[in-house]
C-alpha positions in Angstrom: -190.6 -238.5 -90.3 -194.1 -238.9 -91.6 -194.0 -235.6 -94.1 -190.9 -237.4 -95.7 -192.2 -241.3 -96.0 -195.1 -239.1 -97.7 -192.9 -237.6 -100.1 -191.2 -240.5 -100.8 -194.4 -242.2 -102.1 -195.4 -239.2 -103.9 -191.9 -238.7 -105.2 -192.4 -243.2 -106.5 -195.2 -242.8 -108.1 -194.2 -239.8 -110.4 -190.9 -241.3 -111.4 -192.1 -244.6 -112.0 -194.9 -243.1 -114.2 -192.1 -240.3 -115.9 -190.1 -243.5 -116.6 -193.8 -244.7 -118.4 -193.9 -241.8 -120.4 -190.4 -241.8 -121.4 -190.1 -245.3 -122.6 -193.9 -245.7 -124.1 -193.4 -244.2 -127.6 -190.5 -247.6 -128.3 -193.4 -249.6 -127.9 -191.9 -251.8 -125.4 -194.6 -251.4 -123.2 -197.7 -252.9 -125.9 -200.8 -252.7 -123.2 -203.0 -249.3 -122.6 -201.9 -247.2 -119.4 -203.7 -244.9 -117.1 -201.3 -242.5 -115.5 -201.8 -241.2 -112.2 -199.6 -238.2 -112.9 -201.3 -235.2 -111.2 -203.1 -237.5 -108.4 -200.6 -239.0 -107.0 -200.6 -237.6 -103.0 -204.2 -239.5 -103.0 -203.1 -243.5 -102.8 -199.8 -242.1 -101.5 -202.0 -240.2 -97.6 -204.5 -243.2 -98.1 -202.4 -246.1 -97.9 -200.6 -245.3 -94.8 -203.9 -246.1 -93.1 -203.9 -249.2 -94.8 -202.2 -253.0 -93.3 -201.4 -255.6 -95.1 -204.4 -257.4 -94.4 -206.5 -254.4 -95.1 -208.2 -255.4 -98.4 -208.4 -253.1 -101.6 -209.2 -252.6 -104.5 -208.6 -249.8 -107.6 -209.8 -249.3 -111.0 -208.1 -249.2 -114.5 -205.9 -245.8 -113.2 -204.4 -247.9 -109.9 -200.7 -247.2 -110.6 -200.3 -245.4 -107.5 -202.2 -247.4 -105.3 -200.2 -250.1 -106.1 -197.2 -248.6 -105.5 -198.6 -246.8 -102.0 -200.2 -250.2 -100.8 -196.1 -251.6 -101.0 -196.8 -252.7 -104.3 -193.1 -253.4 -106.4 -191.6 -251.4 -108.8 -190.0 -254.6 -110.4 -193.1 -256.0 -110.3 -195.2 -253.4 -112.2 -192.8 -252.7 -114.7 -192.4 -256.6 -115.2 -196.4 -256.1 -115.7 -195.9 -253.7 -118.4 -193.4 -255.4 -120.2 -195.7 -258.7 -120.2 -193.2 -260.5 -118.6 -193.7 -263.5 -116.3 -192.4 -261.3 -112.9 -195.0 -259.1 -113.6 -197.4 -258.4 -110.5 -199.9 -260.3 -112.4 -198.0 -263.0 -114.3 -197.7 -260.6 -117.1 -201.4 -261.2 -118.3 -203.1 -258.2 -116.9 -201.3 -255.2 -117.8 -201.8 -251.9 -117.0 -205.0 -251.9 -115.9 -205.2 -255.5 -113.5 -202.7 -255.1 -110.7 -202.6 -257.6 -108.2 -200.7 -257.9 -104.7 -202.6 -260.5 -102.9 -198.9 -260.3 -100.1 -199.9 -256.6 -99.5 -203.7 -255.8 -99.7 -204.2 -255.7 -103.1 -206.5 -258.4 -104.4 -207.1 -256.4 -107.8 -207.7 -253.7 -110.0 -210.8 -253.7 -112.8 -211.3 -251.9 -116.1 -214.7 -251.9 -115.6 -215.9 -248.1 -115.1 -217.3 -248.7 -112.0 -216.4 -252.4 -111.5 -215.0 -252.5 -108.3 -217.4 -251.1 -106.5 -219.1 -254.2 -106.0 -216.4 -256.4 -105.6 -215.7 -253.5 -102.2 -219.1 -254.5 -101.0 -218.2 -257.8 -100.6 -214.9 -257.6 -99.5 -216.1 -256.0 -97.0 -218.7 -258.1 -95.7 -216.1 -260.9 -95.0 -213.7 -257.9 -93.8 -213.9 -257.9 -89.8 -213.1 -254.9 -87.7 -210.3 -253.7 -87.0 -209.3 -254.6 -90.1 -211.4 -252.4 -93.0 -211.7 -252.7 -96.9 -210.5 -250.1 -98.8 -211.9 -248.9 -102.1 -210.1 -246.1 -105.1 -212.4 -244.8 -107.7 -212.5 -242.2 -110.4 -215.3 -239.7 -110.5 -216.7 -241.6 -113.4 -217.6 -244.4 -111.6 -220.4 -242.0 -110.0 -222.2 -241.9 -113.1 -222.9 -245.4 -113.0 -225.7 -247.7 -110.9 -223.3 -249.9 -109.4 -222.1 -247.1 -107.2 -225.3 -246.2 -105.6 -226.0 -249.7 -105.1 -222.8 -250.6 -103.4 -223.0 -247.2 -101.3 -227.1 -247.8 -100.1 -226.0 -251.7 -99.1 -222.5 -250.9 -97.5 -224.8 -248.2 -95.2 -227.5 -250.6 -94.4 -225.3 -253.2 -93.3 -222.9 -250.7 -91.5 -219.4 -251.9 -93.6 -215.9 -251.5 -92.7 -215.9 -250.1 -96.2 -213.8 -246.8 -96.9 -214.6 -245.5 -100.4 -212.4 -243.1 -101.6 -213.4 -240.8 -105.1 -210.5 -239.5 -106.9 -212.5 -236.3 -108.6 -210.5 -235.0 -111.0 -213.7 -233.8 -112.9 -213.4 -236.2 -115.9 -214.7 -239.1 -117.7 -212.3 -239.1 -119.9 -212.7 -235.8 -121.9 -216.7 -235.1 -120.7 -216.5 -232.3 -118.1 -218.4 -233.3 -114.9 -221.1 -230.8 -115.7 -222.1 -232.1 -118.0 -222.7 -235.1 -117.1 -224.2 -234.9 -113.2 -226.9 -232.5 -110.9 -224.5 -232.9 -107.5 -220.7 -234.5 -106.0 -220.9 -238.0 -105.9 -219.9 -237.1 -102.0 -224.2 -235.7 -101.7 -225.0 -239.5 -102.9 -222.9 -240.8 -100.1 -224.6 -238.4 -97.9 -228.5 -238.9 -98.5 -227.4 -242.9 -98.3 -226.1 -241.8 -94.9 -222.9 -242.5 -95.7 -220.2 -240.3 -93.4 -218.5 -238.2 -95.8 -215.6 -236.3 -95.6 -214.7 -234.0 -98.3 -210.9 -233.0 -99.6 -210.8 -229.6 -101.3 -207.9 -230.0 -104.5 -204.6 -227.9 -102.4 -205.6 -230.9 -99.0 -206.1 -233.5 -101.8 -202.5 -233.3 -103.9 -201.3 -232.6 -100.5 -200.2 -235.8 -98.9 -199.2 -234.2 -95.4 -202.5 -232.4 -94.9 -204.6 -235.2 -96.8 -203.1 -237.6 -94.0 -203.5 -234.5 -91.7 -207.4 -234.1 -92.6 -208.5 -238.0 -92.9 -206.6 -239.6 -89.9 -209.4 -238.7 -87.1 -212.5 -240.2 -89.3 -210.2 -243.3 -90.3 -210.4 -244.8 -86.4 -214.3 -243.9 -85.8 -214.2 -246.8 -89.3 -212.0 -249.1 -88.3 -214.1 -249.3 -84.5 -217.4 -249.6 -85.8 -218.5 -246.0 -87.4 -219.8 -247.8 -90.3 -218.7 -246.8 -94.1 -217.2 -243.5 -94.4 -217.0 -241.6 -98.4 -214.2 -239.1 -99.1 -214.4 -237.5 -102.1 -211.3 -235.8 -103.4 -210.6 -233.2 -105.6 -207.6 -233.1 -108.0 -206.5 -233.2 -111.5 -205.4 -235.8 -114.6 -202.1 -234.1 -115.6 -202.3 -236.3 -119.0 -204.2 -238.0 -121.2 -207.3 -240.5 -120.0 -205.8 -242.8 -121.9 -201.5 -243.1 -122.9 -199.1 -240.5 -122.7 -200.5 -237.5 -124.8 -200.7 -233.8 -123.4 -204.2 -233.8 -124.1 -204.9 -230.5 -123.1 -202.2 -229.2 -125.0 -204.0 -230.7 -128.0 -207.3 -229.2 -127.0 -209.5 -232.4 -126.0 -209.4 -230.0 -122.3 -209.2 -226.3 -121.4 -205.8 -224.9 -121.4 -207.2 -224.1 -117.8 -206.8 -227.4 -116.8 -202.8 -227.6 -117.3 -202.7 -224.0 -115.3 -203.9 -226.6 -112.2 -201.7 -229.2 -112.7 -199.1 -226.5 -112.0 -200.4 -224.8 -109.3 -201.4 -228.2 -107.1 -198.7 -230.3 -108.5 -198.6 -233.4 -105.5 -194.9 -233.5 -105.8 -193.9 -229.5 -104.7 -197.4 -229.3 -102.7 -196.3 -232.9 -100.2 -192.2 -231.3 -100.5 -193.1 -228.2 -98.7 -193.4 -230.1 -95.7 -189.7 -230.8 -95.7 -186.6 -229.3 -96.6 -184.9 -228.9 -100.0 -182.0 -230.5 -98.9 -184.0 -234.0 -97.8 -186.6 -233.9 -101.1 -183.3 -233.8 -103.2 -181.9 -237.2 -100.9 -185.2 -238.6 -101.4 -185.0 -237.8 -104.8 -182.0 -239.0 -105.5 -182.7 -242.2 -104.3 -186.1 -242.9 -106.0 -185.0 -242.6 -108.8 -181.7 -245.1 -108.6 -184.9 -247.3 -108.0 -186.7 -246.9 -110.3 -183.7 -246.9 -113.2 -183.0 -250.1 -111.3 -186.1 -251.5 -111.1 -187.3 -251.0 -114.8 -183.3 -252.4 -116.2 -184.1 -255.4 -113.9 -187.7 -255.8 -115.3 -186.3 -255.4 -119.1 -184.2 -258.0 -119.0 -186.4 -260.8 -117.5 -188.1 -263.6 -119.5 -190.9 -262.5 -121.8 -194.6 -264.1 -121.3 -195.5 -267.2 -124.0 -198.8 -265.9 -123.5 -200.1 -268.7 -126.2 -197.5 -271.4 -124.5 -198.7 -270.5 -121.1 -202.3 -269.5 -121.4 -202.8 -273.8 -122.8 -200.8 -274.8 -119.3 -203.0 -273.5 -117.5 -206.4 -274.2 -119.6 -205.6 -277.6 -120.5 -203.0 -278.9 -117.6 
């Protein structure tokens, strides 16, 4: 059953983002989008360990986190469409998602900006609850990364750091930016670490099993935990373009996208009939959610902002 639930979440994230890819050229969504296609398994597996009372925060690429934390597809679509029933009231767009009911305190467009906020969340979190921050490897080039690790370690905070390492900060490879893995920095700060190579990180079932034991230690007072997940970004840093085909990243990246597709790797753990049934159900859910969001009331930004500022 666990494998089916994990596959269902990976399928939901993929189908939602494919719907975004489908409609985005029509300019119905007028905010920038940063897609998680190729990285879905990480949020799917990690969020299985997070309850509604575990505060979490993400970055500009957080559709997967929002959905895996329990967010509504209608709320996500409505937010991207600028509707008043969007998860952030239509104001946030793709990069600023909120779902307080499910413990998603927000997401931020500032690279590395979520890290110190997560430290603050952890300081206000009493075990066995934990706080969680999911971020990309580009955030590890920021000074806030070092400071957050150091302080979390010093205070033995109940904080889960999850680095989605797709090796690119926009189009600049990690080899041009850093002399060692982000995980090594965490080790230098005396933070417990766990490395998930791409064949594990992109398989939600395998990743779940890999981190299960460490999550227990985190909740029982073992101090912060840093998980580095190797993965691959399928599309452009921003938007729906195939940047590999346009030459912005090497062609070898396309082979990684195919070989380590989270939908395929996670799907290996259940039979074909079950996969097809789940995919069909998810397809219907997503189509219905988008249609509902599209029909919802648009945000009149000027009028609503005035009322909020000058009641």
